[in-house]
C-alpha positions as CSV (number, residue, x, y, z in Angstrom):
1,S,15.8,9.1,-6.2
2,E,13.3,7.8,-3.5
3,V,14.9,4.1,-2.1
4,Y,11.5,2.2,0.0
5,F,12.4,-1.0,2.1
6,M,9.7,-3.1,1.4
7,L,8.7,-5.4,4.2
8,G,6.1,-7.8,3.1
9,N,6.2,-10.9,5.4
10,N,3.0,-11.0,7.1
11,K,4.8,-12.9,9.8
12,L,5.9,-9.4,11.1
13,F,2.7,-9.2,12.1
14,Y,3.6,-11.1,15.2
15,N,7.1,-10.0,15.5
16,K,7.2,-9.2,19.2
17,D,10.1,-6.5,18.5
18,I,9.4,-4.7,15.7
19,T,11.5,-1.9,16.6
20,G,14.5,-4.1,16.7
21,Y,13.8,-5.9,13.4
22,L,13.9,-2.4,11.7
23,E,17.0,-1.4,13.6
24,R,18.5,-4.8,11.9
25,V,17.3,-4.2,8.4
26,L,19.1,-0.5,8.7
27,I,22.2,-2.0,10.1
28,N,21.9,-5.2,7.5
29,Y,21.4,-2.6,4.8
30,D,23.6,0.7,5.6
31,K,25.3,1.0,2.3
32,T,21.7,2.2,1.6
33,T,20.0,5.5,2.5
34,P,16.3,4.9,2.4
35,T,14.2,7.7,1.9
36,G,11.2,5.5,4.2
37,I,9.6,1.7,4.9
38,H,6.8,0.5,2.8
39,L,4.7,-1.9,5.0
40,D,2.9,-4.8,2.5
41,I,1.5,-6.5,5.4
42,E,-2.2,-8.4,4.7
43,P,-3.6,-9.4,8.1
44,H,-6.7,-10.0,5.8
45,T,-5.2,-12.7,4.3
46,F,-4.9,-14.6,7.6
47,D,-6.7,-17.8,8.2
48,N,-8.2,-16.2,11.6
49,W,-9.4,-12.9,9.3
50,E,-13.8,-14.0,9.2
51,T,-13.2,-14.7,13.0
52,D,-10.9,-12.1,14.8
53,R,-10.5,-9.0,12.0
54,R,-11.5,-6.1,14.6
55,D,-8.7,-7.8,16.7
56,L,-6.4,-8.2,13.4
57,L,-7.2,-5.0,12.6
58,N,-6.7,-3.1,15.9
59,N,-3.3,-5.0,16.4
60,Y,-2.3,-4.1,12.8
61,V,-3.0,-0.3,13.4
62,V,-0.8,-0.9,17.2
63,L,1.8,-2.4,14.4
64,V,1.8,0.7,11.9
65,A,2.1,2.9,15.5
66,E,5.3,1.1,16.1
67,V,6.6,1.6,12.5
68,S,6.0,5.0,12.2
69,R,7.5,6.1,15.8
70,F,10.7,4.1,14.6
71,C,10.6,5.9,11.3
72,K,9.7,9.9,12.6
73,K,12.9,8.8,15.5
74,N,15.2,7.7,12.3
75,D,13.6,10.7,9.8
76,L,12.0,7.9,7.4
77,K,8.9,8.1,5.6
78,L,6.2,5.3,6.2
79,E,4.1,3.6,3.5
80,I,1.6,1.0,3.7
81,S,0.1,-0.8,1.2
82,V,-4.2,-2.2,2.1
83,P,-6.8,-3.5,0.4
84,K,-9.8,-1.1,-0.6
85,H,-12.1,-2.6,2.1
86,Y,-10.4,-2.0,5.4
87,D,-13.2,0.5,7.5
88,E,-13.2,3.8,7.5
89,F,-12.4,4.1,11.5
90,I,-9.8,1.8,10.9
91,M,-8.2,4.1,7.7
92,T,-8.7,7.4,9.6
93,Q,-5.9,6.2,12.2
94,L,-3.8,4.4,9.3
95,F,-3.7,7.4,7.4
96,Q,-2.7,10.0,10.7
97,L,0.3,7.2,11.1
98,V,1.7,7.4,7.8
99,D,2.7,9.5,4.7
100,K,1.2,7.0,1.7
101,V,-1.5,4.8,1.9
102,Y,-1.2,2.4,-1.2
103,F,-4.7,0.7,-2.4
104,M,-4.4,-2.2,-3.7
105,C,-7.0,-2.0,-6.3
106,Y,-6.9,-5.4,-7.9
107,E,-10.0,-7.5,-9.7
108,N,-12.9,-5.7,-9.2
109,V,-11.3,-2.9,-11.6
110,E,-14.5,-1.0,-12.1
111,T,-14.3,2.3,-12.5
112,E,-17.7,3.2,-10.4
113,F,-16.8,0.8,-7.8
114,L,-13.2,1.9,-7.2
115,V,-14.7,5.7,-7.0
116,R,-17.0,4.6,-4.4
117,K,-14.6,2.4,-2.3
118,L,-12.1,5.2,-2.1
119,E,-13.8,8.7,-2.5
120,P,-14.6,8.8,1.6
121,F,-10.5,8.1,2.1
122,I,-9.5,11.1,-0.9
123,E,-11.8,13.6,0.6
124,S,-9.6,14.4,3.5
125,N,-6.2,12.5,2.7
126,A,-5.7,13.3,-1.4
127,D,-1.8,13.9,-0.8
128,K,-1.4,11.1,1.1
129,V,-3.4,8.1,-1.7
130,V,-1.4,6.2,-4.2
131,I,-3.8,3.9,-6.4
132,A,-2.0,0.5,-7.1
133,L,-3.2,-1.5,-10.0
134,R,-2.0,-4.5,-11.3
135,T,-1.3,-5.8,-15.1
136,E,-3.7,-9.0,-14.6
137,D,-6.7,-7.0,-14.2
138,F,-6.7,-5.7,-17.7
139,N,-5.8,-7.0,-21.4
140,N,-3.6,-4.8,-22.0
141,R,-1.4,-1.7,-21.1
142,L,-3.4,0.9,-22.6
143,E,-6.4,-0.3,-21.0
144,M,-4.9,0.0,-18.2
145,E,-3.5,3.6,-18.7
146,N,-7.0,4.6,-19.8
147,K,-8.6,3.3,-16.1
148,I,-5.8,5.4,-14.8
149,D,-6.8,8.7,-16.8
150,D,-10.8,7.5,-15.5
151,L,-9.7,7.6,-11.9
152,Q,-7.5,10.6,-12.4
153,E,-10.6,12.4,-13.8
154,R,-12.3,11.2,-11.3
155,L,-11.0,10.8,-7.7
156,E,-8.3,14.0,-8.3
157,V,-5.4,11.5,-7.2
158,V,-2.3,12.1,-9.0
159,E,-0.6,8.9,-7.5
160,F,-0.7,5.6,-9.4
161,A,1.8,2.3,-8.8
162,Y,1.6,-0.5,-11.3
163,H,1.9,-4.0,-9.7
164,D,4.6,-5.2,-11.0
165,L,7.2,-4.2,-12.9
166,Q,8.2,-7.2,-14.8
167,R,4.4,-7.7,-15.6
168,I,4.6,-4.2,-17.4
169,I,7.6,-5.4,-19.3
170,S,5.6,-8.6,-20.6
171,F,2.8,-6.2,-21.5
172,D,5.4,-4.0,-23.9
173,K,6.7,-6.8,-25.2
174,R,3.0,-8.3,-26.2
175,G,1.9,-5.2,-27.6
176,R,5.3,-5.4,-30.1
177,Q,4.3,-9.0,-31.2
């Protein structure tokens, strides 16, 4: 099985020594041999996103590049979670730095919308794309599974992620009641 250390604290975006931080994570969890690191740092949620979007995105690419170097040096894979609205210029850079990109396809889960948003990235990076869906955007598990089938057929993406396991279990419990 694969284990990824998920780092999702947005304060890490401002960490001036991300390599040192990652080294400490590996030391603190030395009983576990991770397959890689999963970054879930979301600059698009920052208060200054509207005014400083370009700077935030550029700094995010720099952060991912630093983590990528660390991962290569330590024989770790690197995955990131991003919203579906980052522009093509930024995404092209990110795809070059990581092993997988999880597109957080939340809120608007209309198939046509998602195909339009994701298709440009999938054409040249199909093997690196994972589509993440969350349960609260669906009425039940079957509806969510049908969406996955639609997206698989339209985009030829083979990897999907559920957000999150506890909610999937709740779906299943509701379905049995």
